[in-house]
N, C-alpha and C positions, 0 to 999 in steps of 0.2 A: 452244340458241346454234350448233350446226354447222347446223341447218335454217335459221336466220336467217342465218346469214354467207354459205350458199351460195348464198339466194335474193339476196342483195344484191350478191354477185360475178357471179353469172348476169345479173344484170337491167343490172349495168355494162357487161359484154363485149357484151351484145346492144346497148347505146347506143352504144358504139363502134362495133361492125360497122356498125348502120343509118349511121351519119354516114362510115364509111369510115377511119376515126383508130383506129387498134392501139394508140397512145401518147398520147393527148391532152395529158399533162402536159409531155411533149418539144415542145409547138411553139415557133416561134421567139419569142424574147423582145421583147417590144415595152415600151420603157421608159414611154410615155404623156407622153414631154416634147415640147412645142412647139419650134419652132425658135429661139425665144427663149430657151429653157433654163427655160421656166415650166412648171409643173406641175399647178397647181391650176386647174381651169377657170373659179372663181368669181374671181378674180384680177383686180383694175380693174375690174370691175361700178361704175360709178358709182352707177346707179340700181337697186338692188336690188328685186326685187318680192318684199314683205315677207306672210307668212302674212295678216297682219292685213288687208291690203287685198284679198284672195281670199275668207276664209272667214269666216263668223260659229259661233263655237262653238256645238255642240248641246245644247239643253237638256235633253233627257231625262237623268236622274239613278242613278246607283249608289245601289242600297239594300240593305238586308239586315235582320236582326230586331234590335231595340232593344239597344242596349249593345253594339254591334259597335264597336270600335276599328281605327286603321290598324293594318298589318301582323298580322292578327289572326291570321293563319294561323301566324306564327311561336310564337304562344302556345296552341296546342293541338295535340293529339296528331292528325296527320291522318288517321292509321287508323282511328281512333275516331270523328271526324266525318265521314268520306269518307262513309259510307251513310247518316247521320242525316239524315231530310227537315228541311226548312224549310218555313214555310206564308205565302204571303202573298196579299191580296184587295184589291180596288180597284173602285169602282162609278164607271161613266163614260157619258156621256150620247152618243149617234149622233142626229144631228138625220134625216139618209138614209141609208139604208142604199148604201153605193158598190157597183157592178158586182164589183168585185174588191176585195181586202182582204187585207194580210199583217202576220201578227204575228210581229216579230222578237224573241228573246231573246238574249241571253249572260251569261257569267260563270260559271253554274254547270257542276257535271260533267254533271249529267242534269235534266231538268224533265218534268212533267206539268201540262198546261194544261186548263182547262174555264173555257168561255164559257158562261154563264148556264146554268150547270150542266149542260153538255154536254161531253165530252170533246172538245178541239179537236185535240189531239195530245201526242204525248211524242218526246222525242230526246234522246239521249245523246254526249257527246264521245269523240271518237276516243283511246282511251287510249294509242295508238302514235304519233300526231302529236306533233310538237313543239311546237305551240302551246299555249301554255297557255290560252286561252280560244276558243270557237267561237260561231259564229253560227248560230242555230236558226230558221229560216223557218218559216212554217205559214201556208196560205190558211184565213180565217177567215169568209168574206165570207158563208156560209149559216147562220152561227150568230149574228151580229149582229142587232140589231132596232133598229128607228126606237126613239128616248126613251133609258131606263133601260138599261143593261148590265152585269154583274159579271163580273170575270175572277177566277179563284182559280189560284195556280200552286203547287205542291210542286216544290222545287228541293233537290237534295244539294250540298255543298261540291264547287267545284272548286279550281281554283289560282289563282282570286282575282285582283287587279287590285294592281301595286305603290303600295304606301302605302295601301290601303284594305282590306285583308285579302279574306276573301270580299265578291262582291258579285254583285247582279243588276243587268241592265239590261232595261229592255222598252220596246218602240215598236208603234204600231199604225199602219200607212199605208193610204190606199186607193188600193194598186198591186197588179200583180201582184208575184210575189216576185222579188226582186234587180233590179227596174227602180228606179232612184235620179233622182227628177224633183227639182230644187231646190224647187219652188214648192209642193210638195205636204205641206201641213200634217199634222201626225200628229194622228190622231182621239184620241189615248191616249196617254200616257207614264207612265214610273215616275217618282215622286218623293215627297216626305215625306209626302204625304196618303195614302200606301199604309197598309194596316194587315199586321200581321206577327205571327208567333208561333212558338215552339219546338215546342209541341205542338198540335194540331188535333182536334176532338171529332169525332165522325161528323157524314156531311153537311156537313161544314165548305165544302166544294167547292158546293152548290147556292146558288142565287140567294136563296132564301130565310132563308140562315142568318145569325144575328145575332151579328155581329162586334166588338158594342159593348165585350166585355172584352180583347179583341186591342188591343196597342199600337200606336203609329204607327210606321212603319218608320222605320230610321235612314237617313239619306242622306248623303251623301258628298259630293254637288254633282254639278253636271252632267259627264258622262264625259268633256269636252275643258276642262275650269275648271280643272287643277290640272297642274303640272308632275311631281308624283309620279305621276302614272297613264301617262305615258310611258316610264317608267323600266323597264329589266329586260325588254324582250321582251313584255313581260307583257300589252300588248295588240296584239300581233301579229294575233290572229285579227279584231280587229276592221276587218281592211281590206276586209270586204265588209260592213261595217253602214252602210245608205243614209245617205251623206250624213258618213260620219266622216274625219277626217284625223288627228287625234289629233297635231297640230304647234304649238308653241309660237309666237305671234304674232309673236315678234321672230324667227322664222328665214324664211328667204328661198328662193326657189325660181329653177332654171333648167333649160330644157329641152335634154336631150343625146342627141341622136341616136347610134347604134349606130357604132361605128368600122369596124366587118369583119362579116361573116356569115360564121361560122367553117364551117359546114355545114348545107346545107338537105335535107330529107329530104319527097320529096312524096307518100309513102304512095299512098294512093288518088286523093288530091286534086292540087289544082294551083295553083303560084304564080304570079302576075304582077306585074310592075314590084317585085320586091325590092329595086333601087336607092332605091326611096324610102323605104327604112330606114336607110339611111346618110345621107340627105341632110338636112343642115339646111336648105334651102328649103322653107318651109311651103306654096309652092303646086306642092311635086313631084307627081307621079302619085301615086294612093292605090294601096298595096297591097290585092291580090286574092287570096283565097283561095276554092278550089271544093272542094266536098265534096259525095260522090256519095250521102251519108245524112245522116241529123239526129244521129246518135249514132253514134260510132267507137269501134273499140278503138282502146287504144295503138298497136299494129302496124298499123292502118289509118290513122291521124291523121297529116295532115303536120305536119312540124316544123321548128324553127328553131333555130339555136345561134348567140348572137349576142357579139360582143365590144364593149366598150364603152372599151377603150381603156387605161383606169386603174381603180382604184378609186374607187368611190363611192358616194355615202351618199343614200340616196331610196328611190324607188320606180318600179316600171316603171307606164308609163301607156301606155292601149290606147284609142283615140279612134275609135270606129265611124262609118262612114257606111254602114252596113248597113240593110235593112228589118226584119229579124228578129234575135233575140238570137244573142250567138254564146257558145260555152263552151270556154274555155282552160286548160290547165294551165300553170303556171310554177314552174320550178325557178330557184334562184338560187345564184349561189357565188364565193365570191374569188378562186377557181382554177378553170380547165376541169374539172379531176377532181372537186373539190367539188359544181358545178355538177350535173354527170352522174351520180355515184355517190352521193352522199350531202349533198344539200342541207342547210344548217343550220336553213332552217324547213319544210323537208319539199317536197312536191309540193304547191302549191296551187291551188285550182279556182277561176278568175274566170269570172263571167257578164256579159258586156259587154253593154250594153242595146241595143236598135234605137238609132241616132243618138246612142248615149249614151258615158259614160267609165268605164271601169272604172281600177282601181291595184291592185297586188300589195301586200305588207305592207313596211313600212318595214324597209331593215336597210343593213348593207355589201356591195356584192358589183360584181364587173365581167364576169361571164359570166351569162346567160341564155338558157334552153332554154324554149322555147314549144311546145305541141302542141295543135292545134285539134281538138277532140276532139267540138264538136258546134255545130249551127245550121246554118246555109245554107238552099239549096246555093250560095247565092253570097255571100261576104262581102268587105267593103270596109272599110280602115281608114286614116282621115284620117294616123295616127300611131301610131306603137309606139317609144316612147321611154324614157328614164329620166328623171322629175320628180326632177332633183338636190334634196336639202333642203341648206342650209349655213347658219353663222352670219354674217351681213354684217359682216366686219371687214376692216378696210386691213392691208394687208401693208405696214407701218411699216419694221421692220428689216430690214436686208439683210446678205449677205456673198456675197463674190466673190473668187477667189486665183486663183495660177497652176496651181493644181490643179485639171482638170475634175470628176476623181472627188467631190473635198472640195465641191465646186460643187452638185455633183447631190445629193450628202448632205446637204448643208444644206438644199436646197429640200425633199426628199423628207422629211425630219423635221420640217420645217414644216409640210406638205401633212399628214402624219400627226396633228401636233396639231389642225391645222385641221378634219380630220374627225373628231375625238372633242370638238369643240366643238359640242354640238348641244342638248338638252334639259339644259341644264349643261354639265358637263365630265366627260365620260366616259371609260372606260378604253378604251371599244373600241364601234364602232357596231354591229358584227356580237353580239358576245358580252362583256361582259356587256350593254353598254346601261346602265352603272350608275356612280356616283361612285366611288372608291377613292382613298383617301387617298396611298398609296404613289405610284400613276402618277401623280397629281395633281402630288406633288413633283417627277418630271420633266418633266411634260407643262407644268406650270405656268409653269416657268422657258421653257421656248420660248414659251408664249405671254406672257409678259411680255417676253421679248426682240425677238419678232418682231412682236408684234399690239398690244401694248400695252393690253390689253382689261382693264376693272375688272368691267362689272356680271356676266357670268357666272363670273367668277372668284370674287366676294365672294359670289355666289349660293351658289356650289358649295362654298366653303370654310365658310359658314354653316352650310350645312343638314351638312354632313358632321360638325362638331361636333355638331349636336343641339341640341333644349332643354335649359335648365335644369330642374333642378338636374343635373350631369352624372353619371353613375352606373353609365358603361360606358365602354371604349375606343371611340375613332372606329372605324367599321367594326367593331367586337370584338376588334380586334386589338393589342395593347400595341405594337409598334412603328410602327402607323400612327397612334397617338397622338404618336410624337415627330416622325414627319413632318408633322404640323399645326402644330406650331410653327415647323418650318423653314422650311415654305413660306410660312407666314403672315408670317414675319420678311423673307423673301426677297421677296414681293409688296408690302410695306410699302417696303421699300430702292428698290422699282421706283417707286412712285407715291404715297408719301407719303401716302396715304389716313387720315387721324388720324380721321375721323369712324366708317371701317369698325372700326378697330383700338378706336377708344372702345367699339362695340357688342359687341366678343368681350371685354372685359377682365373681367367677372366670370366668365363660363364658362374662361377662358383660367387664372384661377386655380382655378376648383374643378377643371378636368382636371389642375393641376400636383398638387393635392391629392390626387386621385384616384391619380394615377400614383405618388407617393410609399410608397403600401402595397403597392407590389410590388418593391420593395427589402428585401434582408436586412440586418442590423448591421452586414454586411461591404461594403456599399455596391455589392452584384450584384444584380444582375433574378433575382427568387426565383419569379417566375410564382405569387405567393403566391393569385392567385384562381382558378390552373388555368384560364388562357386556351388559346386555340388559337395558337400562335405561328406569326410567319412573317416569314422574312427573303428567301428567295428559293425558286423552284421547281427546287429543289437537292437532292441528298440531304443528312439530317441538318441542313437549314436550312428545314424548316417540320415543325409537330408540336414537342412540347417534349422538346428535348434538348439537351444540354450545348451544344453548337454557338449553337443559336438563342438562347439564354439569352446567353452570352458577345457573339454580334454583336448582340442587342435592346440588353443594357447600354452597349453603344459608342454605339449608335444614340442613345441618351436622353442620354448626354454632351452630344452637338450640340445636342438639342433643349434641354436645360434652359439652356444658354450662349445660344439663339437668344431663348428665354423670359425670361431674366435683359435680354437688350438691349431687347425690346418691355417689359416692364414697367418699365425706366428711361424710356424715351419715355413712358409714360403717366406717369408722376410718381409710381410706386407703388414706393418705394424700400425699402419695409418688405421688401414681397414679394420684391424684387431682392436684396435683401442674403440673406435666406432659403435664395431658390434655388439663390444664388451658391455658400453654402457645401455646398447639396447636389451641387453638380454637381462642386466639388472633392472632396466624401469620395467620391462614385462615381467620380471618374478616381483616386484614391488606390486605391480598391480592385480596379479593374482592373489596375493597375500591381501590386501585391501577389500578386493571385487570379488572373488573366486572364492575364497576359503569360508566356508560356514564356522561362523562366529560359535554357534552355541555347540555342535559336537566337533570342532577343530577339525574337520573333514575338507574335501572337496566334492560332497555330496555322499550320496550312498553306493556309487557304483564301482565296481572293482575296477575296469578299465581307467576310469577317470583316474582313481587315487593311485593305481599302480603307475599311470604316466606322472603323478605328480612325486611320487618318489624317486624314481629312476631318473627325472630331470634333475632334482636335486632342490625342486620350488618347495617341498616339503622336506622341512629339515628334522634330525633326530628328535628334536622337541616336539615333532607332530606325529613321531612314529606310533606312541602308545595310543594317541585317538584313533587314527587310522587303524590300527589292528583291532583295537577292540570295537569301535563302530563297525568296519567295513570287511578288511581281507581276513579277520580271524572265522569269517564265515564261509570263507573257499573250502569245498569240500565237503561241508555240512549242511548244505541246503539238497533236499532230496528231489523237489520240484521244483525248478529254477527258469522264470517265463522271462527273466532277464539275461537270455542267453548269451553265452562268451565263447568265442570260436577258439581252435587251439590257437591261431594266430595271436590275440591277445592275450591267451591264459600265458604264453612264453612271458608278455612283460608282467604279468601279475605273479608269476614264480621269481623274477626276477627281484621285484618289489620285495618280496616275501624274504628272500635272500639278504636284500639290501638291510633289511629292519631286523636281520639274525634270526631269521625264524624258517630255516634250512630244512628242519625236519618236518616241519607242516609242509615245507612244499614238496619235499620227499613223498609226503603220505598223498598229495594231491595228485604228483607225477604217476606214482603207481595207480590210483585210482581213474586217472582223465586218460593218460597215453595207455596204462596198461588194461582199461577198459576195452579201449579199442583193440589191442591184440588177443584178449579173453575171446573178444568176439570175432576173432580170426582175420583180422588185418595184418597185410605183409607191409604195408605202406600205411602212412597216416592220413586220415582223413579232413576234409577241407572244413567242416562240421562235425559236432558232436556234443554229447552230452549223456552221462551215465544214466540218464534216468529217460531215454527216447525208447520208444517202441522196438522190441528187438525181434516181433514174429518176422518182418520184413525191412530188415535196419537198412537198407539202403534208400528204400523209398520213404524212411521218415527221417533221415538227414535233411538238417536245414541249413541253408548257405544262399547268399545272393539274394536275400528277402525271399525265398521260397525254399521250397523243400522237393525231394524226388531225386530220379536216379542221374538226374544233369549233376547233383553236387558229386565233385571230383573224390576219388578213392586214393590219392597220389597228389599232397598239395603241400609244396615246399615250405608254405608259412606254418605248417603246422611240426615242423622237424627240430622245432627250437628246444626241447630236453637234452638233447645231443650237445648243443654248445653250454646249455646250462650244468650238464654233469660235469663239462670240463672246466668251467669257469667258477662253478662253486664247490664241488666236491674235490677234484684236484686242484682246485683255487687257482689255474693260469689266467690271468689278465695281463696283457703287454698294457705299455703307459706309454713306450718311445716308438719311434719310428723302426720297423721292422723288427720289433723285439728287441730294440736296443738295452732298453730297461723293461724289467717285465716285475709284476706283485706275484709271489705264490702264496695264497692262502688257503692250504687244504683243510675242509671240515667234512667230517666223516659222517655227522648226525648220528643215523641210526646204525652205520655202516660199522663192520670191524676192518675191513679194508677195502681199499681201491687203489689202483692204479693206472696210468695210461702215457701218452705222449703227445705232443702237439708240433706241427712242424713250423719251422721259423726260418727266415734266408741262410741261416748257419748252419741249420743240422735240426736234428729232434731235440726237443727239451722234454725231457720225460720224469714223472712224479709219482714216487710208490709211497703211501700213506698207511700206516698199522696201528690199530689199538693193542696194546698189549695191557692187560690189567687198567689200571688207571693212567698210563702214559700213552703216549701218541710220538711215535717216531716216523720221520720223514725222511725219505730218499730221493734226491733230486741229482740228476745229471745235467749240467748246464754246458751250451754250444760255447764257441768260441765268438767271442763280441758280445756276448749278453751277460748283462748286469743285472741279478736277481735277487730280489729283497723277499725273504721266506719268513713269513709269520708262522712260527714255530710255537703249537699249543703247550702250556707249561701248567703247572698245579698250582703255584702263587708266583707273586711278584718276585720275590727272593731265588726262584729257580736260575740254575744257571745253564746257557745252553753250550751242548756240546757238538759240534762239527768233526766228524769221522775221528771221534772219540777224544778231542781238545775243547777246551775251554774256548769260547767265541765271544767276542764282544757285542754285546746286542743291546736292543733298545726296550723298555717294555712299552706297551700298546695295549688297548681293550680294557682298561682297569686293571692290568697285571695278568690278563687270562693268557696272554701270548707276548713273544719275545720276537721281533723282528731282527734277523741276520742278513747283513749284506754278502753276496758271493759275486766278487768282481772278476772273477776268472774262471775260465773253464776246466768243469771237473765233474767228478764222480762224488757225490758229500752224501754222508749219512747225518742226519741232525737229529737230537734228542735231549731231552733235560734232565737236571740232577738235582 
C-alpha cells in the first residue's frame, strides 16, 4: 500500500509541476452559467441530433456457454470461476484473403486464439485498470485462407457486461488494427451459430476437430441491442471497439468545445493553432501537433489540460486530418484534481486513424488531459471536443425568485437531474451509472416538476421493480422498496398515467406481500430476511443497526399509505383495506416501541426524525419536540460527525417545511447547496458538508462509506431543492391523478417574490406570488381539467378573499392565517385579500 500510494503522489506532483500549477483544485471557480442564467447547454435545442439518425447498432453479439443467464456473475463465486477456461469454436468462409485483417475480441479476462489450428495470439486484461472490459486486437491476415476457416477461443471469465453476466464478443475486419471504416464489412463475427463448451478434449483447437457434441453458444443479442448493456460502466472499455457507440437510440448529441486551455506542455513537440480547440467555429484553423519521434515517453510527449466549463456527460471526440495514425492518452475528471491524480476510468489510450475519428469512453467529466504519445511527425486535428450525450427533453417547469442564489440552486438541481437522464434514470453518470430507487425518489420529483417526462421514468420504475414474481427487494434494499411505492404515487399524481399503473398492479401487490414478511408482531421492521439495510451514508444508518431498522420502519409507513392510495386508484379496495390496516398497525408500533418518551422524538438523528415527520408517524403534536431537540440544529452544527448526504437532506428540508419552518429550510438550502455553488459546483455532489476541507475539495468528499475522487460531482439524489422550491415556495402539490386536483400553498418565507410554472398533462400550471407591504398577492394560471385549492395568506380570519377583484367564498385554515379558495375552471386568476 505504501509503495502504491507513494507512486501515485509522486505522479501527481510531477503532473502539477509540469503544468506549473501547484494547487490545481484552488483555481478560480467557474460557475458554468450563461449570461441568461441558464446552465444546461442542451436547453432550448429545438431539433436535437438523435443517435438513431447517426448510428446503426452493431450486429456482433455477446455470447457465452449454453445456460448462461443475465447477471451470471452475481450467481457464482468469482474466485472459483476466474481461472476456469471456457471454449468456443466457429467455422466461417472468406472469399479472398485481404492484405490486412484484424481480429477483435472483448469481454473475457484473458483469451487464447487459434485460427485454422495455429496460435493467433493471447491477451490478458490489465487487472489494475478500472475498466471492466478490454478490447484485444490481433493481426491475423497471415493465418487466414481462402474458403473455409476455423477459429477456436479459450476464454476465462472477466467482469462481464451489465445484464449479461460473462460475455464474449468477436469481430474480424479486413483492416489494420484500430482503423475504423464504417463501410468495412466484417469477415466474421460472434453470434448464436458459434459452438461452446465448458470442457474441451485434446486437439479441440484444431480445424479438424469434430465439435458436433458441443452446444450452440448462448447469445445475449447484439452488443448495442439492449439498454442493459450500457449500465454501470461495464461497457466503458469498448470505447475503442471499431464502430461501437453503446448509446440508446433515443439520446441526442451536441458538440461542445473546451472553454479554456488550463495548461499546455509542449514537451519535445510543438503546438500550433491551439485557439481552435476553444472555438465553436467549424471553419477554424486545424490544431497542429509536431512530434520529434513516432513513439514518445510521457515526459517527452506534448500534453494539454482542458476545461469544458461545466459538468458534461459524453465522450471526448478527436477528428484527425493527418496522413498517419496518432496515439493519444486520455484522462478525464469531474474536478481538476481527479483528472490529473486519479481519473475514475484511468488513463485510456486512443488510436486516431489517419483522416478518421476516435472517441474516449463515455462518462461524466469537466476536465480532460490529453497526452500525444505517438504518430506524426506532423499531426493535424479538425476537432478536439466533447460529444455531449443527453436525453432530449424540454424544460417545461420553471422557478425564479428575488434571491439569485436560490435561482441558481434551482437551475443547478434541474441540470443535475437532467445529466442523470441517460440510458434510463441513473444515480450519476460517472458512478454508478445505474438505476437506484432511493436516488430516483428524489430526482424523479425534479424530473416530474421540470420536464414532465414519461417514457424514461416509466421504463426506469418498471425495470427497478423487476419481473414477476417479486421475490426480492428493489435494488436488494428494503428501504428502496418503500421508495418505489412513494415515487410511483408521486409520478401518478403528476401524470395520471393509468396504463402504466395498471401494468404494475400485480407486482405492486406482490412487493407488498413480500415486504409484509419483514415486520414482527409489534409492527416494527425486524429484517427477518437479514438484508443489508440502508438509509444514508452516515454512521449507524447503513448496515443492520437499531437506527437503520427504526428509520426503515418509518419509511415504510409512508410507503404503505402511498400504496393504499394507488390500490384505491386501481379499484383494488380489498388490498387497499388490508394494507391500510397494516399501515395503522406499523404506525402504532412506532409510537409504542420506537418513540423516545423522554424527549418525544425518534432519537437524535436528523434523518430518522425527518422520516417520521414526512411519513405522518409524527403528528403535529410531536413537531415541537422534534424541532426543539433535533431539527432546530440543522445548519447550526459547525463540525458534524453524524454526516448527512444531499440525498437525505431533501427529506430533512421537506420535514422542516411540514413543521412550518420554511424560512429555516431556506437558510439551510442556501448554506448547504449554495455552499457547493460557492465552491464552484455546476452540478450537485453526491456527498457534502460545509465544514469539509476545501484545499482539495474532491478528495475530501465522503460517500459510499469512503472518501476521495470516486465520489460523484453530479448525483441525481442531490437535486432535491429544485423540487422543494416548487413544492414549498410556489406551493404546488398535486393531490389527484394527473393534476386533476392540486393544492397550491405559496410561502415566500423571507423572499419578496417568486414565480414559476409546472407541467401538467393539460398544460402549464403557473404561480406568481408577491409580497407588498403586509399583504401577499397570488396569481395562478389554471389549465383545463385542473381543480386548484389555493391557500391565500391573509392578515386575519376575518379577511375577505378577492379573485380577479371580486369577493370569493373561502374556507379559513391554519388558525385563520390562510383562506382556501377553490378554482374549478381553467383561467387566469389574481388572488388577494382585504
